[in-house]
N, C-alpha and C positions, 0 to 999 in steps of 0.2 A: 339574483341568487348571491348570497354572501359566501365567498369561498374562504376556507380556512387558510391561515398562514402555513407555509410549508417549510419546516426546519427539521424534518425527520431524517434526511440523508443528504449526501452531497453528489448524487448522480441523477437527480430528478429532472434537471434541465437538459435540453438537447446538446448543442455544441456551440463553440465560439463562432461568431459570424465569419471570421476568416476561413474557417473550415467549411462552413456551409456554402460560402461563395465559391471556394475552390472545387468542392464536390459538384456543384451545379455547372461550373465551367468545363469540367472534365467528364461530365456524365456520358456523353456519346463517344468518348474515345474508346478505341480498341487497343488493349495492351496485353502483354504476356500475363499469365495468371500466377497465382501462388506467391505474390510478392517479388516476382522476378522482373518487374517492370522498371523503367527508368525513374519514375517518381519515388518508388519505394527505395531504390538505391540512393537517391538524393537524400531521403530521410535518414537512411543508415549513416551516410557520410556526415550529415549535420549532427547526429547523435554521437558518433565517434569523435568529432571535433569538440563537442561540448564536454565529453568525458575525458578528453586529452588522451585518447587511446585509439590510435589509427588502425590497429590490427584487430580490434574487437569484432566478434561476431554479433550481429544484431538481427533479431527475428521478431516478427509481430504476431501476437495472438489476440484473440477476441476479448477475453475476460480474465479476471484475477484468479478465480478458483481453477479455471482451466490451466492458466499459466503455472500456478503453484503445483498442481498435480503433474503436469508434464515435466517441469524442471526438477522437482524432487525425485520423480521416478527416473529421470535421466541421470541423476547424480549419485544415486544410491545403489548398492548391491542388493540382491534379493533378500538378504538376511539382516539388512540394516534399517535403523529408524532415524527419525529426525528430532533433535532437541528443539523445543520451543517453549515460550512462556505459556502457562496454563490458560492465559487469556488471549493467546495468539489466534489469528484468524483461522489458521489451519486446525487449531485445537477445538474451536467452538463453532464457527459460522460457515464451515464448508461441508457440512452434512456427511462427514466421514470420508471425504474424497481421497485423502491420503491413504487411509486404511483400506479403502476399496481398491486402491492400486497396489496393495500388498505391503505397505510400509506403516509401521506404528509411529504415532506421534508421542514422543517422550517428554511429557509436560513437566516443567519446573515452576515452583512458586515465583511470583513476580513482585516487583516493587514499582508501583504506578505503571504497570504494563511492560516493564523492562526486566531483562535478565542480565547478569553481569558476567564478566570473565571468571570471577571467583566462583559464581554459581555453577558455571559450565565445568570448570576444572574440578570442583568438588564432585560433581556427578560422574565425570570421567574417571577420577581417581577411585571412587567407590566401585564403579563398574569393573575396572581392571583388578581391584583388590579382592573381588569376589572369586573364589576358586571355581565357582560354577558359571563364570561369565560366558563360556563357550555355549552354554545352553540358553542364553538370554539374547534379546534383541541388541545387536551391536549399534552404538551411536555412530552414525556416519556423517552427520552434518548438523549445523546449527542454523535455525530459521529465526530471523528477526523481521520486524516491520518498522519502517521509519517514514512517518510517525507511527507510533504504536496504536493499538486499538483504543487506548485511553488518550490519544492525542499528544502524548509526551514524546520527547526527542532523545535519541542517543547523542552523545557528544563525540567528536572526532577521537578524543582520547579513549573513550569507552570502546569504540569500534576497533581501534588499533590494538587494544588489550585483548579483545575477543579474537582478532586475527592471530595474535601471538599464541593464544591458547589452542586455536584450531590447528595451527602449524605444529605445535608441540605434539598433538595427538593425531596428526595427519588426517584431519577431517575437513569438510568443506564449510564455507560460510556463504549463506544465501540471504539476500534481503528483498523483502516484499515492499515495493514502493508504490502501492496503490494510491496513496495520498502524497506522494513525494513532492509535488508542486507546492503543497501547503507548508511542508517543512522548509523548502528552499526560500519561501517568502516570509518566513517567521524571523523576526530580529533575534530570537533566542537560538537560532540554528547556526552551527559552525561546520556542518557536514556539506561537502560539495560533491558534484558528480565525479570529478577526478579522484577524490578520496574514495568514493564508492568503488570506482574502477581499480583502485589500489588495493583495497582490503577484501573485496568480494571475489569468490569464484564465479558467481553470477548474481545479477540483481535485475529487477525490472522497474521501468519507469511507467507510472500509472497514467493512463489517458482517460479511462471511463469516468473517473471521479474528478478529473482535472481538465475539463474543457473539450474532450473528444466525445463523439457520439458513443463510441465503444473502442476498446483496444488497449493493449499494453505492449510495451517494447522491452524485450529481454535483451540484456547486454551480458555477453560472456567475454571478459577482457582477454583471456587466452583461449582462442578457439579450439586448441588441442585438448583443452580440459574436458570438453564434451564433443567428441567427434560425431559427425553425422546428425547434428541436432535437427536439421531440416527434415530428415527422414524420421526421426523420433517423433517430431511434431505431427507429421503425416500419419504415423502409426497410431497415434492417440486420437485420430479424427479431429485434430485441432488446426489443420492447415486450411485457411480460407481460400477458396478458388479465386474469388475476386479480391485478391490480396492488395490491389492498389487502393482499395477503400481504406485500409489501414495505413498504407504508406502515405497517402495524401494527408491524412490527419496529423501524422507525426512530422511530415514535411512542413506543415504550417505551424505546429506547436514549437518546432525548433528553428523557425525563421525569425530573425531579429530578436532572439532571446525571449520569445513570448512565454515559453514554459517557465522561465526563471522568474517571471513577474505575474503570471496568470493567477496565482493564489493570493495576491496582495489584498484584493477587495474582500476575500473571505476572511483573512486574518484580521483586517481592520474591523469588519463587522463583528467577528467573534470577540475581539477585545472590547468593543463597545457594549456588547451584550453581557460579558463578564463583569464589566464595571457597573452596569445597571443592576445586575443580580446582587452584587455586594451592597450597593446603596440601598436596595430594597429589602435587605435582610435575609436573602437566601444564602444557604451554605454551599460553597463550591467544593468540588473534590477533584483529585488527580492532577491539579496544577497544569492543565494543558495550555501550551502557548500557540496552538495552531487553530484549526477551524472547527474543532469539536469542543463543546462546552458541556460539562457535567455538573449537575447540581442536585441537591437533596430537597425533596418537597413532601409535604404531608399528603397522604393518600387522597383525602377529600379535596385538597387544592388541585391535585392532578386531574381529578374528574372534571372540575370546572375548566381547567386550563385546556384540556383536550377538546372541549367544545369549540374552541377558537383557533387552536394551533396544533398541527401535527408535529409531535416530538416522539422520541424513541424511548421506550422502557429499556433500562440498562440492567438493573438488578435491584432486588429488595435490600433496603438499608436496615430496617427493622420492621416490626409488625405495623407500625403507623406511618412509616416513611418509605419513599422509593427514590432511587437514583435514576434520573432521566438525562437524556442527551439531546441537545440542540446541535445541528450541524449547518454551518454556512457553506457556500460554494463559490466557485469562480464568478458566478453571475449574480450573487446576492446584491440587491440594490439598497441604497440609503433608505428608500421609503419602506422596503420590507423590514429592514432593521429597526427603523423608528416605530413601525407598527407593533413589532414584538416587544420592544422596550416599553411602549405605552401600555400594552396589555399586561405585562408583568407588574 
């Protein structure tokens, strides 16, 4: 049976061999639950060291939507909403999880998936200039993802400018790092974990899409910013009883700087695919320098392409064309990449 090539998403594979080996080695261990075990504490310390923030609170959750819902709920007052790009994950692909928790997503127009400090300041100025603003949802935080949903990257300068705007209006800055490993491995990236710890009230380090079976690591640089976070996670039904399963994975991902380089194969493969697409006359869009590749194809070509490869519909371009996405991952091989290039 001929299997299709799989480039639809970056979480289809299992986990890095180091993680699988450690999970097997520790399978029969009995430890404290809820992430209170020694291995989870080791993982926390490795993450704190990598972030250059020894006092940070670090908590482990199972998935990205769960993490965003818990953290946004923990950081906002009941009457506040969260500013995000209209293409942001919480705006589009989380099934209204934030709204279900009682907070409105305040969507702003984007530029290649990004919003700027100027965009945010204009929105806040307009809000406070409205004499009826007390009757409206108050902006209480800014949500970003790095990389964005379009695979693009914020610069360090852009994040510092956003932090300055958030400070001016006394609102929080939160970053979704579901694909953070692919940013850290991109030559175009100048954002580091210590910089994220400097500019963010909270952010998370993605594991599910970056070499773990599942799991995300939330970092709160100032633990007093969100007191009783452990209890809040429990209240949301998001506290894993067998917490060491998360701790083990991040203990391995942050051993010997694995997380800093685990995305390199994905970025190399994506660059090779982008080069092939250009050579073969496809039109690229969004200028992604990470593991996501977006191109425009004729609708009829897409039907034929999907007979051989799983890729993701992104949006309609016009009546005759569609924007599609290929996604590489930490385990993408040379042979898989060659097969896709040959198919194109």
